[in-house]
N, C-alpha and C positions, 0 to 999 in steps of 0.2 A: 297223565291221567290221574284223577283223584282216587286215592285209596279208600276202600270201604271196610267198615268194621261192624260186627255185631257184638253187643254186650248183653248178656242175660242179667236179669235182676238189676236193671240200671235206672229204675225210677227214683232211687234215693241213695243216700249215704255214699259208700265207696264207689258203687256202680255209676251213680250220677256224676260224681267228680271225675271218674275215669272217662266218661263220655265227654265231659267238658275239656279235659286235657287232650283228648284225641281231636276234638273239634278245633282246638287252638293250634294244633299241628296241621290243620288242613284236611283232615279225614272227613268222609261222609259217614255218619253214624246211624246205624239202626239200633234204636234204644229199645231193648227187650224189656217187657213188663208183663207180669201175670195179670195184674189189675189194669184194665184199660183206662179207667178214670185217672188213676194215679200216674199212669204212663203219660197221658195227655197233659196232666198238670206239669210233669217234668219237662215235656217238650215246650210248653208255654213259658216256663221259667228260662230255659236255655235260649229261646228265641227272643225273650225280653232282654237278654244279655248280648244280643247281636248275632247269635249263631243261627244260620238258616239251613245248613246242610245236615239236617237231622230229621228223622221220622220215627214214630212209635210203631213198634211191632209187638202185637200181643202174643205172648208165648208163655205157656205153663210147661216148664221143663219136665214135669211129672206126668204129662199127658201126651201120648203118641200123636193123636189127632191135632192137638194144638201145635206141636213142633212141626208136623208136616204142613200145616196151614201157614206157619211162619216161613217155612222154606218156599212154599208156593208164592207167597207175597213178595219176598225178597227176590225170588227168581224172575219176577215180572219186571224188575227194574235194573237188575244186573246179572251178568253171567259169571262174575268174579267176586270173591270175597277174600280180602287180604288179611283180615284179623278176626279171630274168634276169641272172645274173652268170656270164659265160663265163670261167671261171678255169682250167679244165683246159689243161695245156700241157706240152711236153717240150722239152729243149734239144737232144737228139740227140747229146750228148757232144762233147767237144773233143779235138783241134783240128778245125776245119772249114775247110779251104782251098778256094778256088774252083776250083782245078785238079785237086786230088787226091781230094776227097770223092766217094764213090760216089753215083750218082743215087738208089740205093735209100734212102740216108739222108735225102735231100731228100724223097722220097715219104713215108717214115715220119713225119717231123716235120710236113710239110704236112697229112698225114691228120688229125692232131690239132689243130695250131695254126691251121689255116686251114679245111680242109674240115669239121672237127668243129664249129667255130663256125657255119659256114653251115648244117650239118645240124641242129644244136640250135635255132638261131634260126628257121629255116623251120618246124620242127616245133611250136614253142611260140608262134609269133606270134599265132595265133588267140586263145589264152588271154590274152596280153598286151593285145591290142586291146580286150578287155572291161573292162580296168581304167580307173579314172579318173585314175590317175597311173602309167602304165606306163614302166618304166625298163630299158634294156639297158646293162650295163656290160661292156665287153670288156677283159679284162686284157691290156694290151699291154706294151711295154718301150721305154725310150729308145733301146735298141739297134736299134729299128725305124725310128728317125728318119734319113732320108737326109742331112739337114743335119748332124746331129751326127756321123754316121759319116764324113763327108767333112771334118770340122773338125779340123785338126791341134792346136788348142788344147784340144779335148775330152780330159778326163783318161782316158777309155776308148778313145781313138782307135786305139791299137795292139791292142786286144782285139777281133779280128775273128772272126766266126762266119758263114760264107757261108750256112749253112742256117738257123740260128736267126734271124739278123738279117733275112734276106729273107722268112722266114715272118711275122715281125711287121710288116714293111713291107706285105706283102700283106694281112694282117689289117686294117691301118690303112685301106688303100684300100677294102676291102670295107665297112668300117664307115662311111666317108664316103658311099659309094653307098647303103648301107642307110638312113642318116640322111636323105639326100636323098629317097629314095622314101617315107619316113615323115614328111616335113616338114609335111604337112597333117593329121597325126594328133596325138594326145597323147603318142605314144611318143618318148622322149628316148634317143638312142644316143650314148654317149661311150666313149672309149678312155682307160684309166688305166695309167700306169706306176707300179707299187707301189714302185719303187726297188730299189736293190741290197740285198736283204734276206737276212739270215742264215738259210738253209734248206738242206735236203739237195739242193735243186735245183742249188745251186752249191757243194756240199760245205762248207757253212757258212762260206764266205769273205766273205759279205756284211757290210755295216756297219750296216744298219738292222734294226729289230725287226719281227716279224710284226704286232705291235700297230699300229705306225706305218703299215705297208704296208696293212693291212686298213682302217684309218681313211681312207686315201686312196681306197680302192676304194668303201667304203660311202658316202662323201661324195656320190657321184654317183648312188647309189640313193635318197638322201634329198632330192634337189632337187625344187623345186615345178614347176608347169607353166610358169613363166617362166624356168626354168633353161636352161642351154646344151644344145645337141645338135650332133653331128657334130664334136666337139672332141677334142683329144689333150692330155692333161694329164700333166705330170711335175713334181711338187712338189719332188723331189730336186734337179733341175737348175734349176727356176724357181719358188722358194718364194713369190715375190711375185705374179707374174701367173698362175702355174700352167700356162699353155699351153706346149706343147712344139712346136718347129718340125717340120714334116713332113720 
């Protein structure tokens, strides 16, 4: 039976390449996009490359009704979801100082980077639990590592973002608790730092490619039932052991 995956924020960059790599492995992909027009453009591009087992799902992770509508739409075509990749996220813009950044910026970023993932995960967990190999991959960032943020030898030590970094740290803790609650099920929950990737997310200042980033993400969608859960991976920083310190 063909495995099925939902990816949020998948109409461009790492999300789109992640969809492509899942399609290459024979998955049916629900390509989540907040903007319907951009989502359909992404579908058109993938189909022009020969991929047919893909459809656009309009989903705004910051909106309860939108997430529920996406669940209804997917539920009409499948009773099982094998992979959920929570990829949608925003930076909130820079600079982000702890003393001067307006609390509204924190609220806007957390609404997507934290609450959005909670919202989507809680809504789709019933479909995931029906899979024989259910996987949740939360796209995090090494910027969410408290250890690295406080390490003066870290090459990104001086690049601070009070909003973005704290949102990813919060996501990491949510993911730890989620993995713990699902420890007696087949669901595997892992956090993946795709690396400093050249995308419009960072005004193309990144050094890695979307292909490399997506490969790091999909790796944890493909693990078997003996694979890790509740782990935080950053192959950019730790290419040998993979695991990133909290």
